Backbone as CSV, one residue per row, in Angstrom:
resi,resn,N_x,N_y,N_z,CA_x,CA_y,CA_z,C_x,C_y,C_z
1,MET,117.146,157.555,47.296,117.218,156.169,47.703,116.167,155.927,48.787
2,THR,115.412,154.852,48.690,114.385,154.555,49.676,115.025,154.130,50.989
3,ASP,114.248,154.175,52.067,114.758,153.750,53.366,115.206,152.298,53.337
4,LEU,114.439,151.445,52.627,114.806,150.035,52.512,116.147,149.881,51.820
5,MET,116.346,150.610,50.725,117.609,150.526,50.001,118.757,151.084,50.830
6,THR,118.517,152.173,51.561,119.550,152.744,52.415,119.955,151.754,53.483
7,ASP,118.964,151.112,54.113,119.240,150.105,55.137,119.990,148.916,54.538
8,LEU,119.553,148.446,53.383,120.204,147.326,52.713,121.652,147.672,52.377
9,ARG,121.882,148.863,51.852,123.240,149.278,51.494,124.125,149.380,52.735
10,LYS,123.600,149.898,53.834,124.381,149.989,55.073,124.759,148.603,55.580
11,ARG,123.797,147.691,55.549,124.074,146.319,56.006,125.092,145.632,55.099
12,TRP,124.962,145.868,53.791,125.901,145.268,52.848,127.311,145.829,53.079
13,ALA,127.421,147.134,53.260,128.722,147.761,53.481,129.364,147.246,54.766
14,ALA,128.579,147.077,55.817,129.109,146.544,57.076,129.608,145.115,56.895
15,ALA,128.845,144.299,56.174,129.268,142.919,55.906,130.534,142.903,55.054
16,LYS,130.639,143.809,54.090,131.813,143.877,53.224,133.048,144.275,54.028
17,ARG,132.885,145.163,54.997,134.019,145.539,55.858,134.485,144.350,56.688
18,ARG,133.554,143.518,57.145,133.904,142.332,57.934,134.547,141.239,57.078
19,HIS,134.162,141.170,55.808,134.630,140.099,54.916,135.061,140.692,53.568
20,PRO,136.128,141.482,53.555,136.491,142.201,52.318,136.926,141.297,51.160
21,GLN,137.352,140.093,51.440,137.811,139.190,50.380,136.691,138.308,49.835
22,HIS,135.487,138.489,50.331,134.353,137.661,49.935,133.367,138.449,49.078
23,LEU,132.631,137.727,48.258,131.446,138.291,47.627,130.360,138.273,48.698
24,ILE,129.697,139.383,48.894,128.664,139.471,49.926,127.296,139.326,49.271
25,LEU,126.527,138.367,49.767,125.157,138.152,49.313,124.261,138.365,50.523
26,LEU,123.486,139.419,50.490,122.684,139.847,51.625,121.217,139.543,51.360
27,ARG,120.602,138.807,52.263,119.197,138.429,52.057,118.273,139.599,52.337
28,SER,117.353,139.762,51.403,116.304,140.771,51.551,115.023,140.156,50.995
29,GLY,114.164,139.715,51.874,112.933,139.053,51.436,113.241,137.702,50.813
30,ASP,112.752,137.491,49.601,112.938,136.209,48.921,114.188,136.168,48.049
31,PHE,115.038,137.184,48.150,116.238,137.270,47.315,117.475,137.541,48.148
32,TYR,118.599,137.136,47.610,119.903,137.563,48.103,120.424,138.570,47.095
33,GLU,120.965,139.673,47.583,121.433,140.748,46.718,122.935,140.933,46.853
34,ALA,123.595,141.090,45.723,124.995,141.520,45.682,124.984,142.957,45.190
35,MET,125.949,143.755,45.651,125.981,145.170,45.278,127.331,145.536,44.677
36,ASP,127.292,146.618,43.917,128.499,147.257,43.382,129.373,146.267,42.610
37,ALA,130.671,146.223,42.907,131.586,145.348,42.162,131.216,143.876,42.344
38,ASP,130.734,143.521,43.540,130.308,142.134,43.765,129.163,141.764,42.825
39,ALA,128.256,142.705,42.588,127.128,142.459,41.690,127.618,142.142,40.282
40,SER,128.645,142.850,39.842,129.197,142.599,38.501,129.784,141.198,38.391
41,VAL,130.496,140.769,39.426,131.085,139.421,39.425,129.986,138.367,39.432
42,VAL,129.023,138.526,40.325,127.922,137.566,40.428,127.166,137.479,39.106
43,ALA,126.895,138.620,38.504,126.174,138.644,37.226,126.953,137.914,36.138
44,LYS,128.249,138.127,36.093,129.068,137.483,35.060,129.095,135.966,35.248
45,VAL,129.346,135.518,36.471,129.452,134.076,36.738,128.118,133.373,36.558
46,LEU,127.031,134.006,36.994,125.716,133.360,36.968,124.877,133.749,35.754
47,ASP,125.456,134.534,34.854,124.761,134.974,33.644,123.463,135.706,33.984
48,ARG,123.619,136.745,34.798,122.487,137.569,35.219,122.753,139.015,34.842
49,ARG,121.808,139.871,35.155,121.952,141.304,34.875,122.131,142.081,36.170
50,VAL,122.853,143.182,36.060,122.971,144.125,37.167,121.988,145.255,36.895
51,THR,121.143,145.541,37.880,120.160,146.608,37.755,120.329,147.557,38.938
52,ASN,120.599,148.819,38.626,120.794,149.830,39.673,121.850,149.416,40.687
53,GLY,122.921,148.769,40.221,124.010,148.361,41.103,123.750,147.108,41.895
54,LEU,122.647,146.415,41.628,122.280,145.195,42.350,122.183,144.003,41.413
55,CYS,122.519,142.842,41.946,122.290,141.584,41.238,121.620,140.645,42.226
56,GLY,120.378,140.267,41.939,119.607,139.441,42.856,119.608,137.977,42.477
57,ILE,119.565,137.146,43.520,119.482,135.694,43.355,118.310,135.225,44.210
58,PRO,117.339,134.510,43.623,116.238,133.995,44.433,116.772,133.066,45.532
59,ALA,116.193,133.138,46.699,116.658,132.323,47.829,116.656,130.835,47.497
60,TRP,115.663,130.393,46.734,115.577,128.962,46.402,116.718,128.516,45.496
61,GLU,117.428,129.455,44.904,118.507,129.137,43.966,119.906,129.300,44.588
62,MET,119.950,129.604,45.870,121.233,129.933,46.493,122.244,128.788,46.493
63,ASP,121.821,127.573,46.739,122.782,126.461,46.754,123.542,126.381,45.431
64,ARG,122.805,126.421,44.335,123.432,126.342,43.016,124.312,127.563,42.771
65,ALA,123.847,128.731,43.160,124.588,129.967,42.923,125.901,129.977,43.696
66,VAL,125.849,129.622,44.974,127.066,129.598,45.787,128.037,128.561,45.239
67,PHE,127.540,127.392,44.860,128.397,126.364,44.277,129.116,126.906,43.038
68,ALA,128.380,127.568,42.160,128.970,128.105,40.926,130.005,129.190,41.227
69,LEU,129.721,130.061,42.180,130.664,131.131,42.530,131.940,130.569,43.147
70,VAL,131.796,129.584,44.033,132.968,128.951,44.646,133.761,128.179,43.591
71,ALA,133.065,127.477,42.718,133.733,126.733,41.641,134.515,127.673,40.717
72,ALA,134.060,128.917,40.600,134.741,129.913,39.772,135.909,130.568,40.516
73,GLY,136.122,130.166,41.772,137.273,130.654,42.523,137.010,131.782,43.506
74,TYR,135.744,132.072,43.773,135.402,133.175,44.673,135.023,132.660,46.047
75,ARG,135.257,133.491,47.045,134.762,133.246,48.398,133.422,133.955,48.512
76,VAL,132.495,133.340,49.232,131.144,133.882,49.342,130.752,133.956,50.814
77,ALA,130.191,135.092,51.213,129.615,135.245,52.552,128.165,135.668,52.373
78,THR,127.277,135.040,53.146,125.869,135.404,53.084,125.442,135.957,54.434
79,GLU,124.470,136.836,54.390,123.936,137.406,55.620,122.455,137.647,55.420
80,ASP,121.687,137.332,56.439,120.244,137.527,56.387,119.924,138.908,56.942
81,SER,119.321,139.748,56.115,118.985,141.103,56.563,117.520,141.243,56.916
82,SER,116.820,140.116,56.950,115.391,140.181,57.248,115.184,140.649,58.683
83,LYS,114.198,141.469,58.857,113.841,141.862,60.215,112.326,141.888,60.315
84,ILE,111.854,141.601,61.484,110.412,141.559,61.703,109.939,142.982,61.991
85,THR,108.984,143.405,61.232,108.399,144.727,61.430,107.081,144.550,62.176
86,PRO,106.938,145.207,63.314,105.672,145.065,64.051,104.497,145.531,63.198
87,GLU,103.404,144.817,63.285,102.209,145.208,62.547,101.471,146.273,63.330
88,ARG,100.897,147.190,62.587,100.072,148.212,63.219,98.632,147.727,63.198
89,GLY,97.927,148.017,64.245,96.547,147.578,64.239,95.670,148.298,65.186
């Protein structure tokens, strides 16, 4: 697992512990990612695919996605995992 994926998984797991009854959508770059069982639910409701345990939603599509998930009876929590990396120069 890459460092980015390890960090993303740790952040997702921490958010899931804080909000166990919610689907967790964690922002990473231009996408929000759901993992594990949440990814399966998100994929089913939004007619998407799960790849390597992840289901991604483009950030520009989040309003529609959250609306659809809530309309299907799910609670949704989002978290921004973006961090600024200092540039080397």
